[in-house]
Biopython code that builds the backbone (N, CA, C, O; Angstrom):
import numpy as np
from Bio.PDB.StructureBuilder import StructureBuilder

atoms = [
    (1, "MET", "N", (47.282, 21.882, 61.021)),
    (1, "MET", "CA", (46.999, 20.672, 60.639)),
    (1, "MET", "C", (47.472, 20.653, 59.125)),
    (1, "MET", "O", (46.988, 21.409, 58.282)),
    (2, "VAL", "N", (48.402, 19.775, 58.873)),
    (2, "VAL", "CA", (48.705, 19.785, 57.347)),
    (2, "VAL", "C", (47.833, 18.670, 56.552)),
    (2, "VAL", "O", (47.624, 17.554, 57.029)),
    (3, "ARG", "N", (47.409, 19.038, 55.454)),
    (3, "ARG", "CA", (46.521, 18.221, 54.629)),
    (3, "ARG", "C", (47.353, 17.867, 53.467)),
    (3, "ARG", "O", (48.276, 18.563, 53.043)),
    (4, "ALA", "N", (46.907, 16.564, 52.903)),
    (4, "ALA", "CA", (47.434, 16.086, 51.538)),
    (4, "ALA", "C", (46.911, 17.006, 50.572)),
    (4, "ALA", "O", (45.981, 17.770, 50.830)),
    (5, "ALA", "N", (47.607, 16.934, 49.248)),
    (5, "ALA", "CA", (46.977, 17.850, 48.174)),
    (5, "ALA", "C", (45.528, 17.525, 47.764)),
    (5, "ALA", "O", (44.817, 18.481, 47.452)),
    (6, "PRO", "N", (44.993, 16.240, 47.730)),
    (6, "PRO", "CA", (43.730, 16.040, 47.430)),
    (6, "PRO", "C", (42.803, 16.498, 48.569)),
    (6, "PRO", "O", (41.697, 16.938, 48.253)),
    (7, "GLU", "N", (43.134, 16.439, 49.790)),
    (7, "GLU", "CA", (42.375, 16.856, 50.792)),
    (7, "GLU", "C", (42.228, 18.650, 50.774)),
    (7, "GLU", "O", (41.172, 19.278, 50.854)),
    (8, "MET", "N", (43.469, 19.156, 50.657)),
    (8, "MET", "CA", (43.551, 20.718, 50.393)),
    (8, "MET", "C", (42.572, 21.096, 49.243)),
    (8, "MET", "O", (41.873, 22.099, 49.391)),
    (9, "HIS", "N", (42.484, 20.396, 48.166)),
    (9, "HIS", "CA", (41.838, 20.667, 47.013)),
    (9, "HIS", "C", (40.219, 20.584, 47.477)),
    (9, "HIS", "O", (39.446, 21.488, 47.157)),
    (10, "GLY", "N", (39.811, 19.508, 48.200)),
    (10, "GLY", "CA", (38.469, 19.482, 48.549)),
    (10, "GLY", "C", (37.999, 20.622, 49.557)),
    (10, "GLY", "O", (36.860, 21.086, 49.524)),
    (11, "ILE", "N", (38.999, 21.038, 50.475)),
    (11, "ILE", "CA", (38.708, 21.967, 51.341)),
    (11, "ILE", "C", (38.586, 23.358, 50.615)),
    (11, "ILE", "O", (37.717, 24.168, 50.937)),
    (12, "ALA", "N", (39.348, 23.549, 49.788)),
    (12, "ALA", "CA", (39.333, 24.857, 48.880)),
    (12, "ALA", "C", (38.156, 24.761, 48.213)),
    (12, "ALA", "O", (37.537, 25.825, 48.191)),
    (13, "ALA", "N", (37.586, 23.766, 47.611)),
    (13, "ALA", "CA", (36.249, 23.919, 46.964)),
    (13, "ALA", "C", (35.170, 24.112, 47.698)),
    (13, "ALA", "O", (34.222, 24.819, 47.357)),
    (14, "LEU", "N", (35.277, 23.403, 48.891)),
    (14, "LEU", "CA", (34.128, 23.735, 49.936)),
    (14, "LEU", "C", (34.121, 25.161, 50.244)),
    (14, "LEU", "O", (33.038, 25.744, 50.302)),
    (15, "LEU", "N", (35.312, 25.837, 50.467)),
    (15, "LEU", "CA", (35.401, 27.209, 50.864)),
    (15, "LEU", "C", (34.938, 28.243, 49.711)),
    (15, "LEU", "O", (34.381, 29.319, 49.929)),
    (16, "HIS", "N", (35.257, 27.739, 48.497)),
    (16, "HIS", "CA", (34.903, 28.439, 47.301)),
    (16, "HIS", "C", (33.391, 28.467, 47.112)),
    (16, "HIS", "O", (32.783, 29.500, 46.830)),
    (17, "ALA", "N", (32.803, 27.247, 47.286)),
    (17, "ALA", "CA", (31.318, 27.065, 47.349)),
    (17, "ALA", "C", (30.510, 28.057, 48.402)),
    (17, "ALA", "O", (29.524, 28.732, 48.111)),
    (18, "HIS", "N", (31.141, 27.988, 49.656)),
    (18, "HIS", "CA", (30.557, 28.877, 50.629)),
    (18, "HIS", "C", (30.677, 30.340, 50.241)),
    (18, "HIS", "O", (29.719, 31.096, 50.404)),
    (19, "ASN", "N", (31.933, 30.794, 49.688)),
    (19, "ASN", "CA", (32.124, 32.200, 49.456)),
    (19, "ASN", "C", (31.259, 32.677, 48.303)),
    (19, "ASN", "O", (31.085, 33.893, 48.216)),
    (20, "ALA", "N", (30.647, 31.812, 47.331)),
    (20, "ALA", "CA", (29.999, 31.990, 46.220)),
    (20, "ALA", "C", (28.474, 32.426, 46.829)),
    (20, "ALA", "O", (27.705, 33.134, 46.179)),
    (21, "ARG", "N", (28.197, 31.961, 48.004)),
    (21, "ARG", "CA", (26.774, 32.142, 48.385)),
    (21, "ARG", "C", (26.843, 33.477, 49.448)),
    (21, "ARG", "O", (25.801, 33.971, 49.878)),
    (22, "HIS", "N", (28.085, 33.964, 49.794)),
    (22, "HIS", "CA", (28.095, 35.158, 50.749)),
    (22, "HIS", "C", (28.967, 35.964, 50.123)),
    (22, "HIS", "O", (29.701, 35.659, 49.183)),
    (23, "ASP", "N", (28.821, 37.528, 50.945)),
    (23, "ASP", "CA", (29.504, 38.616, 50.164)),
    (23, "ASP", "C", (30.983, 38.835, 50.838)),
    (23, "ASP", "O", (31.774, 39.678, 50.415)),
    (24, "ARG", "N", (31.246, 37.977, 51.926)),
    (24, "ARG", "CA", (32.609, 38.168, 52.551)),
    (24, "ARG", "C", (33.329, 36.649, 52.502)),
    (24, "ARG", "O", (32.830, 35.660, 53.040)),
    (25, "PRO", "N", (34.480, 36.648, 51.824)),
    (25, "PRO", "CA", (35.248, 35.309, 51.801)),
    (25, "PRO", "C", (35.478, 34.877, 53.136)),
    (25, "PRO", "O", (35.502, 35.706, 54.046)),
    (26, "VAL", "N", (35.654, 33.639, 53.351)),
    (26, "VAL", "CA", (36.299, 32.919, 54.497)),
    (26, "VAL", "C", (37.811, 33.086, 54.466)),
    (26, "VAL", "O", (38.377, 32.728, 53.433)),
    (27, "LEU", "N", (38.524, 33.572, 55.444)),
    (27, "LEU", "CA", (39.980, 33.624, 55.380)),
    (27, "LEU", "C", (40.526, 32.416, 56.007)),
    (27, "LEU", "O", (40.042, 32.029, 57.071)),
    (28, "LEU", "N", (41.493, 31.783, 55.443)),
    (28, "LEU", "CA", (42.302, 30.629, 55.847)),
    (28, "LEU", "C", (43.617, 31.179, 56.497)),
    (28, "LEU", "O", (44.412, 31.890, 55.883)),
    (29, "VAL", "N", (43.755, 30.825, 57.653)),
    (29, "VAL", "CA", (44.957, 31.308, 58.349)),
    (29, "VAL", "C", (45.911, 30.153, 58.465)),
    (29, "VAL", "O", (45.519, 29.117, 59.001)),
    (30, "VAL", "N", (47.142, 30.255, 58.001)),
    (30, "VAL", "CA", (48.174, 29.222, 58.038)),
    (30, "VAL", "C", (49.321, 29.753, 58.466)),
    (30, "VAL", "O", (49.828, 30.715, 57.890)),
    (31, "ASP", "N", (49.932, 29.100, 59.680)),
    (31, "ASP", "CA", (51.193, 29.313, 60.165)),
    (31, "ASP", "C", (52.150, 28.632, 59.312)),
    (31, "ASP", "O", (52.117, 27.415, 59.130)),
    (32, "GLU", "N", (52.949, 29.363, 58.822)),
    (32, "GLU", "CA", (54.293, 28.936, 57.894)),
    (32, "GLU", "C", (54.970, 27.961, 58.840)),
    (32, "GLU", "O", (55.327, 26.931, 58.268)),
    (33, "VAL", "N", (55.173, 28.002, 59.819)),
    (33, "VAL", "CA", (56.198, 27.000, 60.665)),
    (33, "VAL", "C", (55.628, 25.722, 60.666)),
    (33, "VAL", "O", (56.371, 24.756, 60.497)),
    (34, "TYR", "N", (54.410, 25.561, 60.832)),
    (34, "TYR", "CA", (53.652, 24.257, 60.768)),
    (34, "TYR", "C", (53.413, 23.749, 59.441)),
    (34, "TYR", "O", (53.165, 22.551, 59.304)),
    (35, "ARG", "N", (53.467, 24.675, 58.253)),
    (35, "ARG", "CA", (53.066, 24.303, 56.909)),
    (35, "ARG", "C", (54.274, 23.218, 56.352)),
    (35, "ARG", "O", (54.029, 22.462, 55.412)),
    (36, "ARG", "N", (55.404, 23.229, 56.937)),
    (36, "ARG", "CA", (56.540, 22.523, 56.644)),
    (36, "ARG", "C", (56.521, 21.166, 57.164)),
    (36, "ARG", "O", (57.246, 20.304, 56.667)),
    (37, "LEU", "N", (55.671, 20.902, 58.216)),
    (37, "LEU", "CA", (55.833, 19.559, 58.863)),
    (37, "LEU", "C", (54.926, 18.596, 58.069)),
    (37, "LEU", "O", (53.697, 18.652, 58.082)),
    (38, "VAL", "N", (55.654, 17.721, 57.387)),
    (38, "VAL", "CA", (54.949, 16.762, 56.579)),
    (38, "VAL", "C", (55.430, 15.390, 57.064)),
    (38, "VAL", "O", (56.605, 15.321, 57.424)),
    (39, "TYR", "N", (54.716, 14.358, 57.115)),
    (39, "TYR", "CA", (55.128, 13.042, 57.558)),
    (39, "TYR", "C", (54.886, 12.146, 56.516)),
    (39, "TYR", "O", (53.829, 12.279, 55.899)),
    (40, "PRO", "N", (55.814, 11.085, 56.139)),
    (40, "PRO", "CA", (55.353, 10.093, 55.104)),
    (40, "PRO", "C", (54.231, 9.235, 55.383)),
    (40, "PRO", "O", (54.148, 8.732, 56.503)),
    (41, "PRO", "N", (53.401, 9.015, 54.552)),
    (41, "PRO", "CA", (53.512, 9.003, 53.027)),
    (41, "PRO", "C", (53.071, 10.352, 52.526)),
    (41, "PRO", "O", (53.155, 10.584, 51.320)),
    (42, "HIS", "N", (52.626, 11.222, 53.322)),
    (42, "HIS", "CA", (52.070, 12.578, 52.788)),
    (42, "HIS", "C", (53.027, 13.424, 52.004)),
    (42, "HIS", "O", (54.234, 13.333, 52.224)),
    (43, "GLU", "N", (52.556, 14.231, 51.115)),
    (43, "GLU", "CA", (53.208, 15.389, 50.497)),
    (43, "GLU", "C", (52.858, 16.543, 50.949)),
    (43, "GLU", "O", (51.773, 16.628, 51.524)),
    (44, "GLN", "N", (53.643, 17.635, 50.806)),
    (44, "GLN", "CA", (53.344, 18.963, 51.099)),
    (44, "GLN", "C", (52.185, 19.420, 50.283)),
    (44, "GLN", "O", (52.235, 19.233, 49.068)),
    (45, "ALA", "N", (51.147, 19.998, 50.814)),
    (45, "ALA", "CA", (50.210, 20.708, 49.898)),
    (45, "ALA", "C", (50.407, 22.208, 49.865)),
    (45, "ALA", "O", (50.641, 22.814, 50.911)),
    (46, "ASP", "N", (50.318, 22.848, 48.665)),
    (46, "ASP", "CA", (50.527, 24.238, 48.617)),
    (46, "ASP", "C", (49.129, 25.012, 48.849)),
    (46, "ASP", "O", (48.411, 25.277, 47.885)),
    (47, "VAL", "N", (48.797, 25.339, 50.078)),
    (47, "VAL", "CA", (47.840, 25.974, 50.463)),
    (47, "VAL", "C", (47.411, 27.231, 49.507)),
    (47, "VAL", "O", (46.274, 27.289, 49.039)),
    (48, "LEU", "N", (48.289, 28.121, 49.279)),
    (48, "LEU", "CA", (48.170, 29.250, 48.543)),
    (48, "LEU", "C", (47.682, 28.966, 47.090)),
    (48, "LEU", "O", (46.928, 29.720, 46.475)),
    (49, "ALA", "N", (48.158, 27.875, 46.637)),
    (49, "ALA", "CA", (47.757, 27.498, 45.206)),
    (49, "ALA", "C", (46.486, 27.051, 45.054)),
    (49, "ALA", "O", (45.955, 26.974, 43.946)),
    (50, "GLU", "N", (45.856, 26.696, 46.243)),
    (50, "GLU", "CA", (44.366, 26.026, 46.237)),
    (50, "GLU", "C", (43.393, 27.150, 46.559)),
    (50, "GLU", "O", (42.349, 27.198, 45.909)),
    (51, "TYR", "N", (43.628, 28.037, 47.475)),
    (51, "TYR", "CA", (42.858, 28.984, 47.972)),
    (51, "TYR", "C", (43.258, 30.297, 48.184)),
    (51, "TYR", "O", (43.931, 30.491, 49.196)),
    (52, "GLU", "N", (42.986, 31.311, 47.417)),
    (52, "GLU", "CA", (43.480, 32.754, 47.358)),
    (52, "GLU", "C", (43.164, 33.453, 48.479)),
    (52, "GLU", "O", (43.809, 34.492, 48.618)),
    (53, "HIS", "N", (42.301, 33.178, 49.390)),
    (53, "HIS", "CA", (42.059, 33.919, 50.484)),
    (53, "HIS", "C", (42.643, 33.447, 51.830)),
    (53, "HIS", "O", (42.115, 33.636, 52.925)),
    (54, "THR", "N", (43.914, 32.745, 51.577)),
    (54, "THR", "CA", (44.717, 32.327, 52.632)),
    (54, "THR", "C", (45.686, 33.500, 53.038)),
    (54, "THR", "O", (46.352, 34.198, 52.273)),
    (55, "VAL", "N", (45.616, 33.563, 54.454)),
    (55, "VAL", "CA", (46.435, 34.672, 55.097)),
    (55, "VAL", "C", (47.338, 34.038, 56.083)),
    (55, "VAL", "O", (46.854, 33.262, 56.908)),
    (56, "TYR", "N", (48.554, 34.285, 56.076)),
    (56, "TYR", "CA", (49.596, 33.767, 57.179)),
    (56, "TYR", "C", (50.713, 34.885, 57.254)),
    (56, "TYR", "O", (51.364, 35.183, 56.253)),
    (57, "LEU", "N", (50.878, 35.400, 58.297)),
    (57, "LEU", "CA", (51.699, 36.425, 58.687)),
    (57, "LEU", "C", (52.693, 35.779, 59.782)),
    (57, "LEU", "O", (52.588, 35.860, 61.006)),
    (58, "TRP", "N", (53.640, 35.148, 59.063)),
    (58, "TRP", "CA", (54.911, 34.472, 59.836)),
    (58, "TRP", "C", (56.168, 35.324, 59.516)),
    (58, "TRP", "O", (56.755, 35.099, 58.458)),
    (59, "LEU", "N", (56.580, 36.197, 60.278)),
    (59, "LEU", "CA", (57.618, 36.996, 59.589)),
    (59, "LEU", "C", (58.996, 36.810, 60.179)),
    (59, "LEU", "O", (59.111, 36.738, 61.403)),
    (60, "ARG", "N", (59.900, 36.740, 59.497)),
    (60, "ARG", "CA", (61.386, 36.772, 59.997)),
    (60, "ARG", "C", (61.761, 38.080, 60.492)),
    (60, "ARG", "O", (61.739, 39.065, 59.754)),
    (61, "SER", "N", (62.142, 38.141, 61.847)),
    (61, "SER", "CA", (62.417, 39.272, 62.477)),
    (61, "SER", "C", (63.511, 39.993, 61.897)),
    (61, "SER", "O", (64.514, 39.368, 61.553)),
    (62, "PRO", "N", (63.425, 41.462, 61.719)),
    (62, "PRO", "CA", (64.403, 42.315, 60.981)),
    (62, "PRO", "C", (65.501, 42.592, 62.091)),
    (62, "PRO", "O", (66.474, 43.264, 61.749)),
    (63, "TRP", "N", (65.426, 42.158, 63.307)),
    (63, "TRP", "CA", (66.420, 42.363, 64.368)),
    (63, "TRP", "C", (67.020, 40.782, 64.559)),
    (63, "TRP", "O", (66.317, 39.786, 64.390)),
    (64, "PRO", "N", (68.238, 40.752, 64.884)),
    (64, "PRO", "CA", (68.806, 39.382, 65.330)),
    (64, "PRO", "C", (68.047, 38.670, 66.470)),
    (64, "PRO", "O", (67.832, 37.457, 66.467)),
    (65, "ASP", "N", (67.664, 39.502, 67.429)),
    (65, "ASP", "CA", (66.978, 38.937, 68.558)),
    (65, "ASP", "C", (65.462, 39.221, 68.497)),
    (65, "ASP", "O", (64.960, 40.304, 68.797)),
    (66, "ALA", "N", (64.721, 38.024, 68.036)),
    (66, "ALA", "CA", (63.225, 38.510, 67.829)),
    (66, "ALA", "C", (62.489, 38.591, 69.098)),
    (66, "ALA", "O", (61.314, 38.934, 68.966)),
    (67, "LEU", "N", (62.916, 38.347, 70.366)),
    (67, "LEU", "CA", (62.384, 38.699, 71.599)),
    (67, "LEU", "C", (62.326, 40.057, 71.981)),
    (67, "LEU", "O", (61.404, 40.663, 72.529)),
    (68, "GLU", "N", (63.689, 40.541, 71.534)),
    (68, "GLU", "CA", (63.935, 42.005, 71.743)),
    (68, "GLU", "C", (63.075, 42.866, 70.959)),
    (68, "GLU", "O", (62.529, 43.882, 71.390)),
    (69, "LEU", "N", (62.979, 42.380, 69.722)),
    (69, "LEU", "CA", (61.969, 43.089, 68.785)),
    (69, "LEU", "C", (60.493, 43.200, 69.322)),
    (69, "LEU", "O", (59.826, 44.232, 69.264)),
    (70, "VAL", "N", (60.077, 42.020, 69.845)),
    (70, "VAL", "CA", (58.707, 41.920, 70.350)),
    (70, "VAL", "C", (58.419, 42.930, 71.592)),
    (70, "VAL", "O", (57.390, 43.577, 71.789)),
    (71, "ASP", "N", (59.649, 42.890, 72.404)),
    (71, "ASP", "CA", (59.672, 43.932, 73.553)),
    (71, "ASP", "C", (59.585, 45.268, 73.106)),
    (71, "ASP", "O", (58.873, 46.012, 73.780)),
    (72, "GLU", "N", (60.154, 45.734, 72.119)),
    (72, "GLU", "CA", (60.225, 46.962, 71.706)),
    (72, "GLU", "C", (58.992, 47.415, 70.974)),
    (72, "GLU", "O", (58.605, 48.578, 71.081)),
    (73, "LEU", "N", (58.294, 46.427, 70.151)),
    (73, "LEU", "CA", (57.113, 46.602, 69.715)),
    (73, "LEU", "C", (55.987, 46.862, 70.658)),
    (73, "LEU", "O", (55.104, 47.673, 70.382)),
    (74, "ALA", "N", (56.014, 46.121, 71.865)),
    (74, "ALA", "CA", (55.117, 46.201, 72.890)),
    (74, "ALA", "C", (55.247, 47.556, 73.587)),
    (74, "ALA", "O", (54.241, 48.010, 74.133)),
    (75, "ARG", "N", (56.278, 48.174, 73.616)),
    (75, "ARG", "CA", (56.451, 49.418, 74.092)),
    (75, "ARG", "C", (55.938, 50.508, 73.088)),
    (75, "ARG", "O", (55.712, 51.647, 73.496)),
    (76, "ARG", "N", (55.763, 50.176, 71.836)),
    (76, "ARG", "CA", (55.105, 51.091, 70.861)),
    (76, "ARG", "C", (53.676, 50.555, 70.634)),
    (76, "ARG", "O", (53.139, 50.803, 69.555)),
    (77, "HIS", "N", (53.033, 49.854, 71.551)),
    (77, "HIS", "CA", (51.747, 49.372, 71.614)),
    (77, "HIS", "C", (51.318, 48.407, 70.418)),
    (77, "HIS", "O", (50.177, 48.371, 69.958)),
    (78, "VAL", "N", (52.356, 47.655, 69.993)),
    (78, "VAL", "CA", (52.116, 46.705, 68.916)),
    (78, "VAL", "C", (52.419, 45.363, 69.541)),
    (78, "VAL", "O", (53.524, 45.188, 70.054)),
    (79, "LEU", "N", (51.462, 44.352, 69.532)),
    (79, "LEU", "CA", (51.706, 43.171, 70.134)),
    (79, "LEU", "C", (51.720, 41.879, 68.988)),
    (79, "LEU", "O", (50.746, 41.521, 68.326)),
    (80, "LEU", "N", (52.946, 41.353, 68.950)),
    (80, "LEU", "CA", (53.125, 40.237, 68.056)),
    (80, "LEU", "C", (53.608, 39.000, 69.040)),
    (80, "LEU", "O", (54.183, 39.220, 70.106)),
    (81, "THR", "N", (53.337, 37.802, 68.604)),
    (81, "THR", "CA", (53.670, 36.737, 69.299)),
    (81, "THR", "C", (55.099, 36.254, 68.893)),
    (81, "THR", "O", (55.353, 36.068, 67.703)),
    (82, "PRO", "N", (56.006, 36.054, 69.836)),
    (82, "PRO", "CA", (57.373, 35.791, 69.415)),
    (82, "PRO", "C", (57.388, 34.190, 68.796)),
    (82, "PRO", "O", (56.624, 33.305, 69.180)),
    (83, "GLY", "N", (58.348, 34.050, 67.840)),
    (83, "GLY", "CA", (58.229, 32.782, 67.093)),
    (83, "GLY", "C", (58.781, 31.649, 67.928)),
    (83, "GLY", "O", (58.644, 30.478, 67.575)),
    (84, "ILE", "N", (59.369, 31.981, 68.972)),
    (84, "ILE", "CA", (59.831, 30.930, 69.689)),
    (84, "ILE", "C", (58.803, 30.085, 70.434)),
    (84, "ILE", "O", (59.112, 28.997, 70.921)),
    (85, "ALA", "N", (57.623, 30.579, 70.514)),
    (85, "ALA", "CA", (56.519, 29.962, 71.044)),
    (85, "ALA", "C", (55.966, 28.743, 70.049)),
    (85, "ALA", "O", (55.266, 27.812, 70.448)),
    (86, "PHE", "N", (56.353, 28.904, 68.877)),
    (86, "PHE", "CA", (56.031, 28.080, 67.723)),
    (86, "PHE", "C", (57.107, 27.137, 67.126)),
    (86, "PHE", "O", (56.864, 26.294, 66.262)),
    (87, "GLY", "N", (58.413, 27.385, 67.718)),
    (87, "GLY", "CA", (59.581, 26.759, 67.428)),
    (87, "GLY", "C", (60.411, 27.557, 66.175)),
    (87, "GLY", "O", (61.268, 27.037, 65.460)),
    (88, "GLY", "N", (60.012, 28.710, 66.116)),
    (88, "GLY", "CA", (60.964, 29.570, 65.047)),
    (88, "GLY", "C", (61.376, 30.933, 65.946)),
    (88, "GLY", "O", (60.645, 31.906, 66.131)),
    (89, "GLU", "N", (62.710, 30.747, 66.440)),
    (89, "GLU", "CA", (63.232, 31.645, 67.171)),
    (89, "GLU", "C", (63.394, 33.065, 66.388)),
    (89, "GLU", "O", (63.357, 34.175, 66.920)),
    (90, "SER", "N", (63.547, 32.834, 65.268)),
    (90, "SER", "CA", (64.150, 34.053, 64.350)),
    (90, "SER", "C", (62.781, 34.680, 63.635)),
    (90, "SER", "O", (62.860, 35.473, 62.697)),
    (91, "HIS", "N", (61.653, 34.274, 64.134)),
    (91, "HIS", "CA", (60.383, 34.863, 63.587)),
    (91, "HIS", "C", (59.394, 35.457, 64.559)),
    (91, "HIS", "O", (59.627, 35.350, 65.763)),
    (92, "VAL", "N", (58.385, 36.031, 64.166)),
    (92, "VAL", "CA", (57.303, 36.607, 64.928)),
    (92, "VAL", "C", (56.059, 36.441, 64.127)),
    (92, "VAL", "O", (56.115, 36.455, 62.897)),
    (93, "ARG", "N", (54.843, 36.272, 64.826)),
    (93, "ARG", "CA", (53.642, 36.082, 64.303)),
    (93, "ARG", "C", (52.752, 37.199, 64.556)),
    (93, "ARG", "O", (52.483, 37.630, 65.678)),
    (94, "LEU", "N", (52.305, 37.649, 63.449)),
    (94, "LEU", "CA", (51.309, 38.815, 63.430)),
    (94, "LEU", "C", (49.888, 38.207, 63.371)),
    (94, "LEU", "O", (49.706, 37.332, 62.524)),
    (95, "CYS", "N", (48.833, 38.577, 64.192)),
    (95, "CYS", "CA", (47.557, 38.075, 64.143)),
    (95, "CYS", "C", (46.765, 38.681, 63.221)),
    (95, "CYS", "O", (46.411, 39.843, 63.422)),
    (96, "SER", "N", (46.423, 38.092, 62.237)),
    (96, "SER", "CA", (45.627, 38.595, 60.969)),
    (96, "SER", "C", (44.225, 38.782, 61.240)),
    (96, "SER", "O", (43.551, 39.175, 60.288)),
    (97, "SER", "N", (43.612, 38.572, 62.403)),
    (97, "SER", "CA", (42.218, 38.830, 62.621)),
    (97, "SER", "C", (41.999, 40.401, 63.086)),
    (97, "SER", "O", (40.888, 40.930, 63.130)),
    (98, "ALA", "N", (43.017, 40.943, 63.367)),
    (98, "ALA", "CA", (43.129, 42.340, 63.915)),
    (98, "ALA", "C", (42.380, 43.287, 62.825)),
    (98, "ALA", "O", (42.460, 43.015, 61.627)),
    (99, "PRO", "N", (41.685, 44.357, 63.271)),
    (99, "PRO", "CA", (41.292, 45.326, 62.298)),
    (99, "PRO", "C", (42.359, 45.819, 61.327)),
    (99, "PRO", "O", (43.539, 45.780, 61.676)),
    (100, "ARG", "N", (42.000, 46.291, 60.100)),
    (100, "ARG", "CA", (42.976, 46.654, 58.997)),
    (100, "ARG", "C", (43.780, 47.696, 59.594)),
    (100, "ARG", "O", (44.999, 47.674, 59.420)),
    (101, "HIS", "N", (43.154, 48.736, 60.376)),
    (101, "HIS", "CA", (43.914, 49.934, 60.800)),
    (101, "HIS", "C", (45.026, 49.505, 61.786)),
    (101, "HIS", "O", (46.122, 50.062, 61.731)),
    (102, "LYS", "N", (44.773, 48.530, 62.684)),
    (102, "LYS", "CA", (45.759, 47.997, 63.598)),
    (102, "LYS", "C", (46.844, 47.227, 62.736)),
    (102, "LYS", "O", (48.020, 47.329, 63.087)),
    (103, "LEU", "N", (46.523, 46.481, 61.655)),
    (103, "LEU", "CA", (47.570, 45.820, 61.019)),
    (103, "LEU", "C", (48.396, 46.777, 60.222)),
    (103, "LEU", "O", (49.559, 46.485, 59.940)),
    (104, "THR", "N", (47.909, 47.794, 59.881)),
    (104, "THR", "CA", (48.633, 48.834, 59.016)),
    (104, "THR", "C", (49.521, 49.389, 60.024)),
    (104, "THR", "O", (50.717, 49.367, 59.732)),
    (105, "THR", "N", (49.205, 49.862, 61.102)),
    (105, "THR", "CA", (50.000, 50.350, 62.291)),
    (105, "THR", "C", (51.122, 49.544, 62.447)),
    (105, "THR", "O", (52.269, 49.964, 62.304)),
    (106, "ALA", "N", (50.772, 48.167, 62.795)),
    (106, "ALA", "CA", (51.781, 47.192, 63.009)),
    (106, "ALA", "C", (52.860, 47.055, 61.958)),
    (106, "ALA", "O", (54.060, 46.968, 62.218)),
    (107, "MET", "N", (52.332, 47.043, 60.756)),
    (107, "MET", "CA", (53.493, 46.934, 59.617)),
    (107, "MET", "C", (54.203, 48.233, 59.485)),
    (107, "MET", "O", (55.360, 48.184, 59.067)),
    (108, "ASP", "N", (53.625, 49.520, 59.812)),
    (108, "ASP", "CA", (54.418, 50.588, 59.729)),
    (108, "ASP", "C", (55.542, 50.662, 60.819)),
    (108, "ASP", "O", (56.673, 51.078, 60.568)),
    (109, "VAL", "N", (55.105, 50.192, 62.136)),
    (109, "VAL", "CA", (56.157, 50.339, 63.130)),
    (109, "VAL", "C", (57.199, 49.177, 62.943)),
    (109, "VAL", "O", (58.353, 49.325, 63.346)),
    (110, "LEU", "N", (56.783, 48.010, 62.323)),
    (110, "LEU", "CA", (57.737, 47.066, 62.005)),
    (110, "LEU", "C", (58.770, 47.594, 60.979)),
    (110, "LEU", "O", (59.961, 47.284, 60.965)),
    (111, "ALA", "N", (58.212, 48.343, 60.215)),
    (111, "ALA", "CA", (59.179, 48.921, 59.201)),
    (111, "ALA", "C", (60.059, 49.834, 59.672)),
    (111, "ALA", "O", (61.235, 49.782, 59.311)),
    (112, "GLU", "N", (59.587, 50.849, 60.593)),
    (112, "GLU", "CA", (60.386, 51.658, 61.182)),
    (112, "GLU", "C", (61.273, 51.252, 62.127)),
    (112, "GLU", "O", (62.192, 52.027, 62.393)),
    (113, "LEU", "N", (61.190, 49.962, 62.830)),
    (113, "LEU", "CA", (62.108, 49.244, 63.739)),
    (113, "LEU", "C", (63.363, 48.647, 62.725)),
    (113, "LEU", "O", (64.570, 48.632, 62.963)),
    (114, "ALA", "N", (62.767, 48.251, 61.735)),
    (114, "ALA", "CA", (63.754, 47.531, 60.875)),
    (114, "ALA", "C", (64.629, 48.522, 60.262)),
    (114, "ALA", "O", (65.810, 48.241, 60.059)),
    (115, "ARG", "N", (64.132, 49.694, 59.942)),
    (115, "ARG", "CA", (65.042, 50.938, 59.323)),
    (115, "ARG", "C", (66.064, 51.369, 60.554)),
    (115, "ARG", "O", (67.259, 51.549, 60.318)),
    (116, "GLU", "N", (65.551, 51.510, 61.786)),
    (116, "GLU", "CA", (66.302, 51.974, 62.756)),
    (116, "GLU", "C", (67.466, 50.980, 63.242)),
    (116, "GLU", "O", (68.472, 51.433, 63.787)),
    (117, "ARG", "N", (67.302, 49.726, 63.043)),
    (117, "ARG", "CA", (68.121, 48.689, 63.396)),
    (117, "ARG", "C", (69.287, 48.725, 62.251)),
    (117, "ARG", "O", (70.480, 48.644, 62.545)),
    (118, "ILE", "N", (68.860, 48.840, 61.063)),
    (118, "ILE", "CA", (69.772, 48.773, 59.987)),
    (118, "ILE", "C", (70.705, 50.023, 60.012)),
    (118, "ILE", "O", (71.913, 49.845, 59.857)),
    (119, "SER", "N", (70.169, 51.375, 60.214)),
    (119, "SER", "CA", (70.904, 52.485, 60.214)),
    (119, "SER", "C", (71.729, 52.740, 61.619)),
    (119, "SER", "O", (72.533, 53.663, 61.755)),
    (120, "ALA", "N", (71.397, 51.751, 62.669)),
    (120, "ALA", "CA", (72.114, 51.810, 63.745)),
    (120, "ALA", "C", (73.700, 51.437, 63.761)),
    (120, "ALA", "O", (74.340, 51.508, 64.810)),
]
sb = StructureBuilder()
sb.init_structure("model")
sb.init_model(0)
sb.init_chain("A")
sb.init_seg("    ")
for serial, (resi, resn, name, xyz) in enumerate(atoms, 1):
    if name == "N":
        sb.init_residue(resn, " ", resi, " ")
    sb.init_atom(name, np.array(xyz, "f"), 0.0, 1.0, " ", f" {name:<3s}", serial, name[0])
structure = sb.get_structure()
């Protein structure tokens, strides 16, 4: 859901107030593909400028065929969502709610596959 700048500022203020009372910040997940959908009379709000705990992992595939990349990742036990499911054929989406060690593994495997494709 895209919010106008004043609404995003209010949401960020609410999240900052919550975070001040708790020892772990609320993470805000934003899918890049939807961030660009703005309809008049609204203007695009920059979520990252308002709230520093925003996480979005919408990655351009290092392979020309993102579905082929997702299949290869699955063979290596890394599960990403193909971007075509969200209208972005050249992208993949990484779930940021996974444990840190799984995210690290996913990024390492992605880097390895990107290097393999470049050197091939």
